[in-house]
C-alpha positions in Angstrom: -73.8 -67.0 -24.5 -74.4 -63.6 -25.8 -71.5 -61.6 -26.9 -70.6 -58.6 -24.9 -71.5 -56.0 -27.4 -68.9 -53.4 -28.3 -71.7 -50.7 -28.2 -73.1 -52.1 -24.8 -72.0 -48.4 -23.5 -73.7 -45.7 -25.6 -71.3 -43.6 -27.3 -71.7 -40.0 -28.0 -68.8 -39.4 -30.5 -68.1 -35.8 -31.3 -66.5 -34.3 -34.0 -63.7 -36.1 -35.7 -59.8 -35.5 -35.3 -58.5 -33.0 -37.3 -56.1 -34.8 -40.3 -52.6 -34.1 -39.7 -51.8 -33.6 -43.5 -54.4 -31.6 -45.5 -52.6 -31.7 -48.8 -52.6 -35.5 -49.1 -55.3 -37.6 -47.5 -54.9 -41.4 -46.2 -56.6 -44.1 -47.3 -56.1 -46.1 -44.2 -59.2 -46.4 -42.0 -58.5 -49.4 -39.9 -55.9 -49.5 -37.4 -55.1 -52.0 -34.5 -52.9 -52.0 -31.6 -51.3 -55.3 -29.8 -50.6 -55.4 -26.1 -48.8 -58.4 -24.9 -48.9 -58.0 -21.3 -46.2 -59.7 -18.4 -43.8 -60.6 -20.9 -44.7 -64.5 -21.1 -42.4 -66.7 -22.7 -44.9 -68.0 -24.9 -45.9 -64.5 -26.6 -42.0 -65.0 -28.0 -41.9 -68.5 -29.1 -45.8 -69.0 -30.2 -46.8 -65.5 -31.0 -44.0 -64.0 -32.6 -43.4 -66.4 -35.4 -46.9 -65.6 -36.6 -46.5 -61.6 -36.1 -43.0 -62.2 -38.5 -45.2 -64.0 -41.0 -47.6 -60.9 -41.7 -45.2 -58.1 -40.8 -46.8 -56.9 -37.7 -45.4 -55.4 -34.6 -46.6 -55.3 -30.9 -46.2 -53.7 -27.6 -44.6 -56.2 -25.3 -45.1 -55.1 -21.6 -42.5 -56.5 -19.2 -42.3 -57.2 -15.6 -38.3 -56.2 -15.0 -38.1 -58.8 -12.2 -39.4 -61.6 -14.1 -36.8 -61.6 -16.7 -34.1 -63.8 -16.8 -35.5 -65.2 -13.2 -39.0 -66.6 -13.5 -40.0 -69.6 -15.2 -42.3 -69.2 -18.0 -40.9 -65.4 -19.0 -38.4 -64.1 -21.6 -34.9 -63.6 -20.8 -33.2 -60.5 -21.9 -31.7 -61.8 -25.1 -35.4 -62.6 -26.2 -36.8 -59.1 -25.2 -33.6 -57.5 -26.9 -34.4 -59.3 -29.9 -38.0 -58.0 -30.0 -36.8 -54.6 -29.6 -33.9 -54.8 -32.0 -36.6 -56.0 -34.6 -39.0 -53.1 -34.2 -41.3 -54.0 -31.4 -42.5 -51.6 -28.8 -41.2 -52.5 -25.3 -43.3 -51.1 -22.5 -43.0 -51.4 -18.8 -45.3 -53.2 -16.5 -43.5 -52.3 -13.3 -40.7 -54.2 -11.4 -42.6 -57.0 -9.4 -46.5 -56.8 -10.7 -47.9 -55.3 -7.3 -50.9 -53.9 -7.2 -50.3 -50.1 -6.8 -53.2 -49.1 -5.0 -52.0 -51.3 -2.4 -48.8 -50.1 -1.6 -46.5 -46.8 -0.2 -45.7 -43.9 -2.0 -41.8 -45.0 -2.1 -42.7 -48.5 -3.4 -45.1 -46.7 -6.3 -41.8 -45.1 -7.0 -39.9 -47.9 -7.0 -42.6 -50.0 -9.2 -42.8 -47.1 -11.8 -39.5 -45.2 -12.0 -36.9 -48.2 -11.5 -38.8 -50.5 -14.1 -38.2 -47.7 -16.8 -34.5 -47.6 -15.4 -34.3 -51.4 -15.6 -35.4 -51.1 -19.5 -32.9 -48.1 -20.0 -30.0 -50.2 -18.6 -30.6 -52.7 -21.4 -30.6 -49.9 -23.9 -34.6 -49.8 -24.2 -36.2 -46.6 -23.8 -40.1 -47.3 -22.9 -42.8 -45.2 -23.9 -45.4 -46.4 -22.0 -46.3 -48.1 -18.3 -49.1 -50.7 -18.0 -51.1 -50.8 -14.8 -50.6 -54.1 -12.8 -54.1 -55.4 -12.8 -55.2 -52.4 -14.4 -55.8 -50.4 -11.3 -54.3 -46.9 -10.2 -55.3 -44.7 -12.9 -58.1 -43.2 -10.8 -55.7 -41.9 -8.2 -53.8 -38.9 -8.5 -50.9 -39.6 -6.7 -50.2 -42.6 -8.8 -50.8 -40.8 -12.2 -48.1 -37.9 -11.1 -45.8 -40.6 -10.6 -46.4 -42.2 -14.1 -46.2 -39.0 -15.6 -43.0 -38.2 -14.4 -41.3 -41.3 -16.4 -43.6 -41.9 -19.3 -45.4 -40.4 -22.1 -48.5 -43.2 -21.9 -50.2 -45.6 -19.4 -52.5 -48.1 -20.4 -54.8 -50.3 -18.8 -58.4 -52.2 -19.5 -61.3 -52.6 -20.1 -62.8 -51.2 -23.2 -63.3 -52.4 -26.8 -62.3 -49.1 -28.3 -60.0 -46.3 -27.2 -61.6 -43.2 -28.5 -58.8 -40.7 -29.4 -60.2 -37.5 -28.3 -61.3 -39.6 -24.9 -65.1 -38.7 -26.2 -66.6 -41.9 -27.3 -68.5 -42.6 -23.7 -71.3 -40.2 -23.0 -71.6 -41.7 -19.4 -68.1 -40.2 -18.5 -68.5 -36.7 -19.9 -65.4 -35.9 -21.4 -64.8 -34.3 -24.9 -61.2 -33.9 -24.7 -58.7 -36.2 -23.0 -57.5 -33.8 -20.3 -55.6 -35.7 -17.8 -57.6 -34.0 -14.8 -61.1 -32.9 -14.4 -61.9 -29.5 -13.2 -62.0 -30.8 -9.5 -58.4 -32.2 -10.0 -59.3 -36.1 -10.0 -58.2 -38.1 -12.7 -60.2 -38.7 -15.8 -61.8 -41.7 -17.1 -59.6 -42.0 -20.5 -56.8 -39.6 -21.0 -52.9 -40.3 -21.8 -52.2 -42.3 -18.5 -55.2 -44.0 -19.0 -55.6 -45.3 -22.5 -58.0 -48.0 -22.3 -57.3 -51.4 -23.9 -59.7 -54.4 -24.4 -58.8 -58.0 -22.7 -59.5 -60.4 -25.1 -58.3 -63.1 -22.9 -61.0 -61.7 -19.8 -63.8 -62.0 -22.1 -63.0 -65.4 -23.4 -62.8 -66.5 -19.8 -65.7 -64.4 -18.6 -67.9 -65.4 -21.5 -66.7 -69.1 -22.1 -66.3 -68.9 -25.3 -65.5 -71.4 -27.9 -62.7 -70.9 -30.4 -65.1 -70.3 -32.9 -67.2 -67.6 -31.1 -63.8 -66.0 -29.5 -62.9 -65.5 -33.2 -66.3 -63.8 -34.1 -65.8 -61.6 -30.8 -62.7 -60.7 -31.9 -63.8 -59.6 -35.7 -66.9 -57.9 -34.2 -64.3 -55.5 -32.2 -62.0 -54.7 -34.7 -64.7 -53.8 -37.4 -66.3 -51.5 -34.8 -64.1 -48.5 -35.3 -65.7 -48.5 -39.3 -68.2 -45.8 -38.5 -65.7 -43.8 -36.7 -62.7 -43.8 -39.1 -63.4 -41.9 -42.2 -61.3 -40.4 -45.0 -57.8 -41.7 -43.3 -58.9 -39.7 -40.1 -58.0 -42.3 -37.1 -60.7 -41.5 -34.1 -61.0 -44.9 -32.4 -58.6 -47.7 -32.2 -59.0 -51.2 -30.8 -56.0 -51.9 -28.3 -55.9 -55.8 -28.1 -54.5 -57.2 -24.9 -53.0 -61.0 -25.0 -51.3 -62.8 -22.4 -50.3 -66.5 -22.6 -50.5 -67.5 -26.4 -50.3 -71.5 -26.1 -51.9 -74.8 -26.9 -55.2 -76.2 -25.6 -53.1 -79.0 -23.5 -51.0 -76.2 -21.7 -53.9 -74.3 -20.3 -53.7 -71.2 -22.1 -56.7 -68.7 -22.8 -55.7 -68.0 -26.3 -54.4 -70.7 -28.3 -51.9 -70.6 -31.2 -54.6 -71.6 -33.5 -56.9 -69.0 -32.5 -54.2 -66.2 -32.7 -53.3 -67.3 -36.2 -56.6 -67.2 -37.0 -57.1 -63.6 -35.9 -53.9 -62.3 -37.4 -54.7 -63.9 -41.0 -58.0 -62.3 -40.7 -56.2 -58.5 -40.2 -54.2 -59.3 -42.8 -56.5 -60.2 -45.3 -59.0 -57.5 -44.5 -56.3 -54.8 -44.7 -55.9 -53.7 -41.1 -52.8 -51.6 -40.2 -51.1 -52.7 -37.3 -49.6 -50.2 -35.0 -47.7 -49.8 -31.5 -48.5 -47.5 -28.5 -45.4 -45.7 -29.4 -46.7 -44.5 -32.5 -49.2 -42.3 -30.5 -48.6 -38.7 -29.9 -50.5 -36.1 -27.9 -51.5 -32.9 -28.7 -50.9 -30.6 -25.7 -52.6 -27.4 -26.8 -56.2 -29.2 -27.9 -55.6 -32.4 -25.4 -56.2 -35.3 -27.7 -54.2 -37.9 -28.9 -53.5 -38.9 -32.2 -51.5 -41.5 -34.8 -48.4 -40.4 -36.4 -48.3 -39.6 -39.7 -45.5 -41.9 -40.4 -47.0 -44.9 -38.7 -49.8 -44.7 -41.2 -47.6 -44.6 -44.4 -48.2 -47.5 -46.6 -45.3 -49.5 -47.4 -44.0 -48.6 -50.8 -42.7 -51.1 -53.2 -39.0 -51.4 -54.2 -37.9 -49.3 -56.9 -37.6 -50.9 -60.2 -33.9 -51.4 -61.5 -33.1 -51.0 -65.1 -29.8 -52.2 -66.1 -28.1 -51.1 -69.0 -27.4 -54.0 -71.9 -24.2 -55.3 -71.6 -22.4 -56.4 -74.9 -20.8 -59.9 -75.0 -17.3 -60.3 -75.2 -15.1 -61.3 -77.8 -12.3 -62.7 -75.5 -11.3 -59.3 -74.5 -11.8 -56.8 -72.2 -12.3 -53.7 -74.2 -13.3 -52.7 -77.6 -11.2 -53.9 -80.4 -10.8 -52.1 -83.7 -8.9 -53.7 -86.5 -8.3 -52.0 -89.9 -7.0 -53.9 -92.7 -5.7 -57.1 -92.1 -5.0 -58.3 -88.1 -4.0 -61.7 -88.1 -3.8 -64.0 -85.1 -5.1 -61.5 -82.1 -4.9 -62.9 -78.5 -5.4 -59.8 -76.6 -7.0 -58.2 -73.5 -6.7 -54.7 -74.3 -7.7 -52.3 -77.5 -5.8 -53.7 -80.6 -5.4 -51.8 -83.7 -3.0 -53.1 -86.3 -2.7 -51.5 -89.8 -1.8 -53.6 -92.8 0.5 -56.6 -92.0 1.6 -57.3 -87.9 4.4 -59.8 -87.9 5.6 -62.0 -84.9 5.9 -59.4 -82.1 5.2 -60.6 -78.2 5.5 -57.2 -76.1 3.3 -56.0 -73.6 3.4 -52.3 -74.3 2.8 -50.1 -77.9 5.0 -51.0 -80.6 4.9 -48.7 -83.4 6.8 -49.9 -86.8 5.6 -49.0 -90.5 4.6 -51.2 -93.3 4.7 -54.7 -92.8 3.5 -56.0 -89.1 2.7 -59.6 -89.2 1.6 -62.1 -86.2 0.6 -60.4 -83.0 0.4 -62.1 -79.8 0.0 -58.9 -77.4 -2.0 -57.5 -74.5 -1.8 -53.8 -75.8 -2.2 -51.9 -79.0 0.6 -52.9 -81.4 1.4 -51.8 -84.7 4.5 -52.8 -86.5 6.9 -51.2 -89.6 8.6 -53.1 -92.3 10.9 -55.8 -90.9 11.4 -55.9 -87.1 13.9 -59.1 -86.3 13.9 -60.3 -82.3 12.5 -58.3 -80.6 11.7 -58.9 -76.9 10.9 -55.8 -75.1 8.3 -54.3 -72.6 8.4 -50.8 -74.1 7.9 -49.1 -77.2 10.2 -50.1 -80.0 11.0 -48.2 -83.0 13.2 -49.9 -85.6 13.8 -48.4 -89.1 15.5 -50.3 -91.6 17.2 -53.6 -90.5 17.3 -54.1 -86.6 19.0 -57.2 -85.7 20.0 -58.2 -82.3 17.7 -56.4 -79.9 17.2 -57.6 -76.4 16.0 -54.5 -74.3 13.1 -53.4 -72.1 13.0 -49.8 -73.8 12.8 -47.8 -77.1 15.6 -49.0 -79.4 16.7 -47.6 -82.8 19.1 -49.5 -84.4 20.2 -48.4 -88.5 21.5 -50.6 -90.8 22.7 -54.1 -90.5 23.2 -55.8 -87.1 23.8 -59.8 -87.3 24.1 -62.2 -84.5 20.1 -62.2 -83.2 19.6 -63.9 -79.7 16.0 -63.1 -78.6 13.7 -64.6 -76.1 10.2 -63.8 -78.1 9.1 -64.4 -81.3 11.9 -63.6 -84.0 11.2 -62.7 -87.6 14.9 -62.0 -89.2 15.9 -61.4 -92.5 17.8 -63.4 -94.3 21.7 -62.2 -93.6 24.5 -63.5 -95.7 27.9 -62.8 -97.3 26.0 -62.4 -100.5 22.9 -59.9 -101.3 19.7 -61.6 -101.4 16.6 -59.9 -103.4 14.4 -58.5 -100.1 18.0 -56.6 -98.6 18.4 -54.9 -101.9 14.5 -53.8 -102.2 14.9 -52.2 -98.6 18.4 -50.6 -99.7 16.6 -49.0 -103.0 13.5 -47.9 -100.5 16.0 -46.2 -98.2 18.3 -45.2 -100.9 21.3 -46.8 -99.4 23.7 -48.6 -101.9 
């Protein structure tokens, strides 16, 4: 069983496509496109997980009337999932009729209505796949397709030359849709040539290892045409059923997995039909620049150093002595701070022992029995204070009843030493 050579037709490769950006050359020279034809269920259940493994996207061409109705085909939820995940969805007609065997009105239905069908599900297809790969040689069919789609695909060639100049016997040096006599050309944007991997497997009765070898031969055949990031030729590989040996599938899951692994391991770039564009002025196809951009790694994130907490939520500065502090805010305490339980700033001169507070606390001399939620300024002796605002109380005030920490001077009918000292300091006899 001799392989069908990828170079079985004599290639007359013309000058390369101009690079779309001359300022920065690409390094991508190996590109592949997948077409999954007919919308078969096995493409979703068996092929998609393998594509997901390597981050590959494909073009899935669906027969609209088969969706949700025909056994063995995808439903709309599966098709929308493919679309939402970035796969390309193309049209493969309404009922898979051979376009060359039906009337013009029926062609319009198969071609135009299938686009509307996908539009109704929020999917805008850019490409149409000819059922049975026939119709691209008929001008009337091509004209109808051109009204609805940017591109159309059909088999069967191992490579698609983006200038449509790769096959000498067809005499093309550009991708004009029609020759001078008005007939459609062999290769153009409505006759993008794909390679039916399945067809060759059946035609040549390939074993799995032979099919893999042939696959590798085809995908590597582009290397003589693609140089320095300029893509001139692409293998567009068509698959149908992806199943298991006991299901009678042409391409089994094991073979498909090996083919995808080979592409991944050898740095092939996988794109879709919708990643192609057409230069109307010069009549050639090219790959959109963005489709060939390499994926950038995630940016490095530098996090500032986080200082450990000191059972607080902010910096705590404490000059001199600051005994017994349990706080959640900045606490500045001069000298000694006594027994204050407050939720706001308390300013008092001189002695301030024993602070249990959630804010900045400064305490003066003797401040007995304060239960307050605001600033409390108390000169001299301030007994019997129960307040929620600033309180200034002169001289002696006996009978202290407070609900917070209370520090009370010794008050009696007799003078004590502490009181004498305070009176002297403040000039009170």
